[in-house]
PDB file with SEQRES, HELIX, SHEET and CRYST1 records, atoms N, CA, C and O in Angstrom:
SEQRES   1 A   42  UNK UNK UNK UNK UNK UNK UNK UNK UNK UNK UNK UNK UNK          
SEQRES   2 A   42  UNK UNK UNK UNK UNK UNK UNK UNK UNK UNK UNK UNK UNK          
SEQRES   3 A   42  UNK UNK UNK UNK UNK UNK UNK UNK UNK UNK UNK UNK UNK          
SEQRES   4 A   42  UNK UNK UNK                                                  
HELIX    1 AA1 UNK A   19  UNK A   22  1                                   4    
HELIX    2 AA2 UNK A   24  UNK A   40  1                                  17    
CRYST1    1.000    1.000    1.000  90.00  90.00  90.00 P 1           1          
ATOM      1  N   UNK A   1      23.748  11.838  11.060  1.00  0.00           N  
ATOM      2  CA  UNK A   1      22.639  11.702  10.147  1.00  0.00           C  
ATOM      3  C   UNK A   1      22.640  10.358   9.411  1.00  0.00           C  
ATOM      4  O   UNK A   1      21.561   9.915   9.017  1.00  0.00           O  
ATOM      5  N   UNK A   2      23.749   9.693   9.203  1.00  0.00           N  
ATOM      6  CA  UNK A   2      23.689   8.415   8.499  1.00  0.00           C  
ATOM      7  C   UNK A   2      22.810   7.387   9.214  1.00  0.00           C  
ATOM      8  O   UNK A   2      22.244   6.500   8.575  1.00  0.00           O  
ATOM      9  N   UNK A   3      22.699   7.506  10.520  1.00  0.00           N  
ATOM     10  CA  UNK A   3      21.878   6.566  11.282  1.00  0.00           C  
ATOM     11  C   UNK A   3      20.392   6.901  11.218  1.00  0.00           C  
ATOM     12  O   UNK A   3      19.555   6.068  11.566  1.00  0.00           O  
ATOM     13  N   UNK A   4      20.058   8.104  10.782  1.00  0.00           N  
ATOM     14  CA  UNK A   4      18.670   8.571  10.736  1.00  0.00           C  
ATOM     15  C   UNK A   4      18.369   9.185   9.364  1.00  0.00           C  
ATOM     16  O   UNK A   4      18.203  10.401   9.263  1.00  0.00           O  
ATOM     17  N   UNK A   5      18.295   8.371   8.313  1.00  0.00           N  
ATOM     18  CA  UNK A   5      18.126   8.910   6.958  1.00  0.00           C  
ATOM     19  C   UNK A   5      16.789   9.609   6.725  1.00  0.00           C  
ATOM     20  O   UNK A   5      16.681  10.400   5.788  1.00  0.00           O  
ATOM     21  N   UNK A   6      15.784   9.352   7.529  1.00  0.00           N  
ATOM     22  CA  UNK A   6      14.472   9.979   7.340  1.00  0.00           C  
ATOM     23  C   UNK A   6      14.197  11.072   8.370  1.00  0.00           C  
ATOM     24  O   UNK A   6      13.058  11.509   8.534  1.00  0.00           O  
ATOM     25  N   UNK A   7      15.243  11.504   9.058  1.00  0.00           N  
ATOM     26  CA  UNK A   7      15.082  12.523  10.095  1.00  0.00           C  
ATOM     27  C   UNK A   7      14.801  13.890   9.476  1.00  0.00           C  
ATOM     28  O   UNK A   7      15.144  14.158   8.325  1.00  0.00           O  
ATOM     29  N   UNK A   8      14.173  14.733  10.269  1.00  0.00           N  
ATOM     30  CA  UNK A   8      13.926  16.114   9.874  1.00  0.00           C  
ATOM     31  C   UNK A   8      14.437  17.024  10.981  1.00  0.00           C  
ATOM     32  O   UNK A   8      14.444  16.663  12.158  1.00  0.00           O  
ATOM     33  N   UNK A   9      14.860  18.201  10.577  1.00  0.00           N  
ATOM     34  CA  UNK A   9      15.288  19.219  11.529  1.00  0.00           C  
ATOM     35  C   UNK A   9      14.589  20.506  11.149  1.00  0.00           C  
ATOM     36  O   UNK A   9      14.704  20.968  10.014  1.00  0.00           O  
ATOM     37  N   UNK A  10      13.874  21.078  12.077  1.00  0.00           N  
ATOM     38  CA  UNK A  10      13.156  22.321  11.801  1.00  0.00           C  
ATOM     39  C   UNK A  10      13.448  23.321  12.911  1.00  0.00           C  
ATOM     40  O   UNK A  10      13.361  22.994  14.094  1.00  0.00           O  
ATOM     41  N   UNK A  11      13.790  24.523  12.524  1.00  0.00           N  
ATOM     42  CA  UNK A  11      13.989  25.614  13.474  1.00  0.00           C  
ATOM     43  C   UNK A  11      12.713  26.443  13.445  1.00  0.00           C  
ATOM     44  O   UNK A  11      12.346  26.999  12.410  1.00  0.00           O  
ATOM     45  N   UNK A  12      12.050  26.520  14.577  1.00  0.00           N  
ATOM     46  CA  UNK A  12      10.755  27.192  14.657  1.00  0.00           C  
ATOM     47  C   UNK A  12      10.868  28.448  15.506  1.00  0.00           C  
ATOM     48  O   UNK A  12      11.272  28.396  16.668  1.00  0.00           O  
ATOM     49  N   UNK A  13      10.514  29.555  14.919  1.00  0.00           N  
ATOM     50  CA  UNK A  13      10.536  30.820  15.640  1.00  0.00           C  
ATOM     51  C   UNK A  13       9.327  30.887  16.567  1.00  0.00           C  
ATOM     52  O   UNK A  13       8.220  30.527  16.169  1.00  0.00           O  
ATOM     53  N   UNK A  14       9.525  31.329  17.756  1.00  0.00           N  
ATOM     54  CA  UNK A  14       8.467  31.515  18.758  1.00  0.00           C  
ATOM     55  C   UNK A  14       7.768  30.188  19.059  1.00  0.00           C  
ATOM     56  O   UNK A  14       6.541  30.137  19.145  1.00  0.00           O  
ATOM     57  N   UNK A  15       8.531  29.140  19.215  1.00  0.00           N  
ATOM     58  CA  UNK A  15       7.967  27.837  19.576  1.00  0.00           C  
ATOM     59  C   UNK A  15       8.395  27.495  20.995  1.00  0.00           C  
ATOM     60  O   UNK A  15       9.547  27.685  21.384  1.00  0.00           O  
ATOM     61  N   UNK A  16       7.440  26.989  21.748  1.00  0.00           N  
ATOM     62  CA  UNK A  16       7.740  26.592  23.118  1.00  0.00           C  
ATOM     63  C   UNK A  16       7.991  25.098  23.201  1.00  0.00           C  
ATOM     64  O   UNK A  16       8.388  24.467  22.221  1.00  0.00           O  
ATOM     65  N   UNK A  17       7.758  24.544  24.367  1.00  0.00           N  
ATOM     66  CA  UNK A  17       8.004  23.125  24.587  1.00  0.00           C  
ATOM     67  C   UNK A  17       6.773  22.270  24.360  1.00  0.00           C  
ATOM     68  O   UNK A  17       6.827  21.053  24.537  1.00  0.00           O  
ATOM     69  N   UNK A  18       5.665  22.879  23.971  1.00  0.00           N  
ATOM     70  CA  UNK A  18       4.429  22.129  23.791  1.00  0.00           C  
ATOM     71  C   UNK A  18       3.807  22.473  22.436  1.00  0.00           C  
ATOM     72  O   UNK A  18       2.667  22.931  22.359  1.00  0.00           O  
ATOM     73  N   UNK A  19       4.571  22.245  21.384  1.00  0.00           N  
ATOM     74  CA  UNK A  19       4.169  22.648  20.038  1.00  0.00           C  
ATOM     75  C   UNK A  19       2.806  22.097  19.612  1.00  0.00           C  
ATOM     76  O   UNK A  19       2.040  22.842  19.001  1.00  0.00           O  
ATOM     77  N   UNK A  20       2.460  20.847  19.895  1.00  0.00           N  
ATOM     78  CA  UNK A  20       1.149  20.354  19.450  1.00  0.00           C  
ATOM     79  C   UNK A  20      -0.028  21.166  19.994  1.00  0.00           C  
ATOM     80  O   UNK A  20      -1.074  21.251  19.351  1.00  0.00           O  
ATOM     81  N   UNK A  21       0.137  21.755  21.161  1.00  0.00           N  
ATOM     82  CA  UNK A  21      -0.938  22.558  21.745  1.00  0.00           C  
ATOM     83  C   UNK A  21      -0.790  24.033  21.359  1.00  0.00           C  
ATOM     84  O   UNK A  21      -1.782  24.702  21.068  1.00  0.00           O  
ATOM     85  N   UNK A  22       0.444  24.538  21.357  1.00  0.00           N  
ATOM     86  CA  UNK A  22       0.674  25.951  21.071  1.00  0.00           C  
ATOM     87  C   UNK A  22       0.461  26.299  19.595  1.00  0.00           C  
ATOM     88  O   UNK A  22      -0.076  27.361  19.281  1.00  0.00           O  
ATOM     89  N   UNK A  23       0.880  25.414  18.693  1.00  0.00           N  
ATOM     90  CA  UNK A  23       0.777  25.668  17.259  1.00  0.00           C  
ATOM     91  C   UNK A  23       0.360  24.376  16.540  1.00  0.00           C  
ATOM     92  O   UNK A  23       1.157  23.785  15.811  1.00  0.00           O  
ATOM     93  N   UNK A  24      -0.876  23.946  16.745  1.00  0.00           N  
ATOM     94  CA  UNK A  24      -1.293  22.647  16.199  1.00  0.00           C  
ATOM     95  C   UNK A  24      -1.241  22.567  14.673  1.00  0.00           C  
ATOM     96  O   UNK A  24      -0.973  21.496  14.129  1.00  0.00           O  
ATOM     97  N   UNK A  25      -1.491  23.679  13.967  1.00  0.00           N  
ATOM     98  CA  UNK A  25      -1.454  23.633  12.505  1.00  0.00           C  
ATOM     99  C   UNK A  25      -0.031  23.378  12.012  1.00  0.00           C  
ATOM    100  O   UNK A  25       0.181  22.567  11.110  1.00  0.00           O  
ATOM    101  N   UNK A  26       0.931  24.064  12.597  1.00  0.00           N  
ATOM    102  CA  UNK A  26       2.330  23.883  12.217  1.00  0.00           C  
ATOM    103  C   UNK A  26       2.798  22.475  12.561  1.00  0.00           C  
ATOM    104  O   UNK A  26       3.449  21.814  11.753  1.00  0.00           O  
ATOM    105  N   UNK A  27       2.465  22.028  13.750  1.00  0.00           N  
ATOM    106  CA  UNK A  27       2.841  20.680  14.173  1.00  0.00           C  
ATOM    107  C   UNK A  27       2.266  19.636  13.224  1.00  0.00           C  
ATOM    108  O   UNK A  27       2.970  18.723  12.792  1.00  0.00           O  
ATOM    109  N   UNK A  28       0.997  19.774  12.905  1.00  0.00           N  
ATOM    110  CA  UNK A  28       0.349  18.819  11.997  1.00  0.00           C  
ATOM    111  C   UNK A  28       0.987  18.828  10.621  1.00  0.00           C  
ATOM    112  O   UNK A  28       1.182  17.769  10.024  1.00  0.00           O  
ATOM    113  N   UNK A  29       1.314  20.000  10.111  1.00  0.00           N  
ATOM    114  CA  UNK A  29       1.945  20.088   8.791  1.00  0.00           C  
ATOM    115  C   UNK A  29       3.313  19.409   8.789  1.00  0.00           C  
ATOM    116  O   UNK A  29       3.649  18.696   7.844  1.00  0.00           O  
ATOM    117  N   UNK A  30       4.093  19.623   9.829  1.00  0.00           N  
ATOM    118  CA  UNK A  30       5.410  18.989   9.908  1.00  0.00           C  
ATOM    119  C   UNK A  30       5.295  17.470  10.008  1.00  0.00           C  
ATOM    120  O   UNK A  30       6.043  16.747   9.349  1.00  0.00           O  
ATOM    121  N   UNK A  31       4.378  16.988  10.814  1.00  0.00           N  
ATOM    122  CA  UNK A  31       4.205  15.543  10.974  1.00  0.00           C  
ATOM    123  C   UNK A  31       3.694  14.912   9.679  1.00  0.00           C  
ATOM    124  O   UNK A  31       4.183  13.856   9.276  1.00  0.00           O  
ATOM    125  N   UNK A  32       2.725  15.538   9.028  1.00  0.00           N  
ATOM    126  CA  UNK A  32       2.204  14.986   7.777  1.00  0.00           C  
ATOM    127  C   UNK A  32       3.268  14.965   6.678  1.00  0.00           C  
ATOM    128  O   UNK A  32       3.337  14.013   5.901  1.00  0.00           O  
ATOM    129  N   UNK A  33       4.088  15.998   6.612  1.00  0.00           N  
ATOM    130  CA  UNK A  33       5.164  16.027   5.615  1.00  0.00           C  
ATOM    131  C   UNK A  33       6.152  14.904   5.867  1.00  0.00           C  
ATOM    132  O   UNK A  33       6.595  14.242   4.929  1.00  0.00           O  
ATOM    133  N   UNK A  34       6.498  14.687   7.119  1.00  0.00           N  
ATOM    134  CA  UNK A  34       7.416  13.606   7.478  1.00  0.00           C  
ATOM    135  C   UNK A  34       6.805  12.243   7.147  1.00  0.00           C  
ATOM    136  O   UNK A  34       7.481  11.378   6.589  1.00  0.00           O  
ATOM    137  N   UNK A  35       5.539  12.054   7.486  1.00  0.00           N  
ATOM    138  CA  UNK A  35       4.873  10.784   7.177  1.00  0.00           C  
ATOM    139  C   UNK A  35       4.807  10.538   5.675  1.00  0.00           C  
ATOM    140  O   UNK A  35       4.973   9.401   5.232  1.00  0.00           O  
ATOM    141  N   UNK A  36       4.569  11.575   4.889  1.00  0.00           N  
ATOM    142  CA  UNK A  36       4.561  11.427   3.433  1.00  0.00           C  
ATOM    143  C   UNK A  36       5.910  10.929   2.922  1.00  0.00           C  
ATOM    144  O   UNK A  36       5.966  10.053   2.059  1.00  0.00           O  
ATOM    145  N   UNK A  37       6.995  11.488   3.457  1.00  0.00           N  
ATOM    146  CA  UNK A  37       8.327  11.060   3.022  1.00  0.00           C  
ATOM    147  C   UNK A  37       8.627   9.637   3.439  1.00  0.00           C  
ATOM    148  O   UNK A  37       9.188   8.866   2.660  1.00  0.00           O  
ATOM    149  N   UNK A  38       8.262   9.279   4.656  1.00  0.00           N  
ATOM    150  CA  UNK A  38       8.551   7.941   5.161  1.00  0.00           C  
ATOM    151  C   UNK A  38       7.764   6.889   4.396  1.00  0.00           C  
ATOM    152  O   UNK A  38       8.315   5.861   4.002  1.00  0.00           O  
ATOM    153  N   UNK A  39       6.486   7.141   4.186  1.00  0.00           N  
ATOM    154  CA  UNK A  39       5.656   6.138   3.496  1.00  0.00           C  
ATOM    155  C   UNK A  39       5.981   6.056   2.011  1.00  0.00           C  
ATOM    156  O   UNK A  39       5.773   5.004   1.405  1.00  0.00           O  
ATOM    157  N   UNK A  40       6.483   7.126   1.405  1.00  0.00           N  
ATOM    158  CA  UNK A  40       6.840   7.104  -0.017  1.00  0.00           C  
ATOM    159  C   UNK A  40       8.026   6.176  -0.253  1.00  0.00           C  
ATOM    160  O   UNK A  40       8.173   5.644  -1.353  1.00  0.00           O  
ATOM    161  N   UNK A  41       8.857   5.975   0.730  1.00  0.00           N  
ATOM    162  CA  UNK A  41      10.038   5.119   0.583  1.00  0.00           C  
ATOM    163  C   UNK A  41       9.719   3.644   0.785  1.00  0.00           C  
ATOM    164  O   UNK A  41      10.558   2.799   0.472  1.00  0.00           O  
ATOM    165  N   UNK A  42       8.542   3.303   1.295  1.00  0.00           N  
ATOM    166  CA  UNK A  42       8.183   1.910   1.544  1.00  0.00           C  
ATOM    167  C   UNK A  42       7.520   1.354   0.363  1.00  0.00           C  
ATOM    168  O   UNK A  42       7.134   0.185   0.364  1.00  0.00           O  
TER     169      UNK A  42                                                      
END                                                                             
């Protein structure tokens, strides 16, 4: 983790290999949350 200080780890129940298509709302929420954290540090 020291090499990836802005990394996220999420365990998703009932998630397949194509999350953006299978669960677009969840995928979008995770990506937006990550982007908020990354841009807040700049």
